[in-house]
N, C-alpha and C positions, 0 to 999 in steps of 0.2 A: 504494499499500499504506500503510495506517494501522495503528498499533498503540498499545496502552496502555502508556506507559513505567513505570507503576507495577506492571505485572503481567508484562510481557515484557522481556527483556534485549535491548537494541538491537543488541548484538554477534552475536546469533543471526540477525539480519535483514540484508538488503541495506542499503547505505549510503543508498540513496534512499528508504527507508521514512520516513514521517512520523509523528511522535508525535500522539496524539489529546489535545487539550487539554481543560480543564474546560468550556469554552464552545462546543465543536465540535458542530455539528448538520449535518443534511442535509435541505434543504427538499423536502417532498413535496407541496407545494400547486401543483396544475396551473395556477392562476390567477395565480401569482405569477412575476415575471421570474426569480427564482432557482430555479425548479422544476428539480429533479434536480442541484442544485449544492450543495457544502459552503456553509454559513453559520455565523455565530456568535451565540450568545446575548448579549443578549435578542433574540429573533426571534419575533413574534407569529403569523405564518401557520403553517399545519401543517408539522411537521417531525419528523424522527426524531432522537433523541439518539445521538451516537456513543459516548458514555461511559456505558455501561450498568452496572447493579449486577451483572447476571449476566455470565458470561465469553463470551457469544456474539460480542460485538464487540471482544474483546481484540486480535484480528488481523483486519483487513479487507483484502481485495484488491478493489479497485474495478474496474468494467468499463466498457466504452464504450457500453454499452446506453443509447440514447436520450441520448447525451452527445457533444459539449458543447452542441449545439443541441437541446434537448429539445422533443419535440412533446407538448403537454399531454395527459395521460391515457395516454400510451404506456407509462408504467412509469418508476419512480424508484428509486434506491437498490438496484440489482441488484448484490448484492455476493457474494463468496465469504467465508464466515465459518464459525465453529465451530457444530456442531449441538448441539441440546439432548440428543438421544439418537438411536440409529439409527432410521430410518423416520419420525421427527417431521417434519411438514411446516414450510416457511417461507412467508413471504408473497412468494416469487418469486425468492428468492436461491438460491444454491448452498451447502449446508451439508456440512461435512466433520468428522471426528474431528480434534481439535486437533493430534495428532501428524501426520496427513496434510496438514493446512492448513500447518503449519511446513514440512514437506517440500517442498510447492509453492512456498511463499513464499521458501525458501532457493534455489530453482532458476529462478524465473520472472524475466524481464526485462520492462522497460516495452515495450509494444507486442506482447507474445506473444499468440497467438490461443488462445481456448478454444472447443473444439468439443464440443458436447453431442450425443450421440447417444442414441436411445431403446433 
């Protein structure tokens, strides 16, 4: 679990939640050895910034999809995060209303299973 300490109160989250720093990124370059792993700026290969201007990544629950030994092209940065609005698609993540994501974050434990059913 990762969170923006400038936007969320750490006391509202489990003690194992990690703050997102100014240089925190996630590598999404399938040709790079750090594919689907957190990295820090400066980082030239393709990546996603974890510190976004919008509130989508204020709170991120990471998953073990294609992690820790990623298969290139099988998917990177599959997170639970806030949605833009109901019904708006993501690029493969699971998106929730902020209040629902906080509810999950306050109850989840490391190693919990997420079951997605159609």
